[in-house]
Each structure stands twice: as structure tokens, then as C-alpha cells.
C-alpha positions in Angstrom: 136.1 40.7 133.9 133.3 38.4 134.4 134.6 35.1 135.8 132.0 32.2 137.7 133.1 31.2 141.0 134.4 27.9 140.0 136.3 29.5 137.9 138.8 32.1 140.3 138.6 28.9 142.3 139.9 26.8 139.6 142.6 29.2 138.6 146.6 28.8 139.3 149.5 31.3 139.5 150.6 29.9 136.5 147.2 31.3 134.8 148.8 34.4 135.1 150.8 36.3 133.0 151.8 39.3 134.4 154.2 40.6 131.8 151.5 41.1 129.4 148.4 41.5 132.2 146.7 38.8 130.7 144.9 35.6 132.5 143.6 32.4 131.4 141.2 30.6 131.9 141.3 26.8 131.1 139.4 24.9 134.1 136.8 25.3 137.2 136.9 23.8 140.8 134.1 21.9 141.3 133.3 19.6 144.3 131.3 16.1 144.3 130.2 15.0 147.4 132.8 17.0 149.9 135.7 16.7 147.9 136.9 18.9 145.5 138.7 18.6 142.2 139.9 21.2 139.4 138.1 20.2 136.2 137.5 20.9 132.6 135.4 23.9 131.7 131.5 22.2 130.5 132.6 24.3 126.8 134.9 25.2 124.7 133.3 28.9 124.4 134.9 29.0 128.2 137.8 28.8 127.4 139.6 32.5 127.4 142.2 34.4 128.0 140.9 38.2 129.3 143.2 41.1 129.9 143.4 41.9 133.5 144.0 45.8 134.6 146.2 47.5 135.7 145.3 47.7 139.7 144.6 44.5 139.9 148.3 43.3 138.9 149.6 45.2 140.7 147.5 44.7 144.3 148.3 40.5 143.4 151.7 41.8 142.9 151.2 43.6 146.3 150.1 40.1 148.1 153.1 38.2 146.4 156.0 40.0 147.6 154.2 39.6 151.7 153.5 36.2 151.1 
């Protein structure tokens, strides 16, 4: 899917649309000293919406039902 580590760590559940199977990359998780924070992406071009493969949607929904 082409996500950087900071982008994955910056995802919120609200960034995933299970009905359409789309994920919106809108922020990243960054570390300053020993503190983590959710911050803006480096560039406007980094903001994007990606189609999530059906198998990933199914796996995430399965995990959500357990937890």
C-alpha cells in the first residue's frame, strides 16, 4: 500500500472507511526527545486516500470483533 512507518503509527480508526474500503493518510506519528505526537505530514502531496485490499479489511474487522 505504500505507507511509511510514521504514517502507519499516525493512523486513527476514523481514518479507515470500512464501507468503501478506503484509508485516508492525514497525519504521522513523530518522536521528539522521548515524546510521541501526532503531527501534520511533511508535504501536501503526502496526504492521500488509498484503497485497502479486501483481505486486509477482513483481517482488521476480525481483530476488531475480538477486541
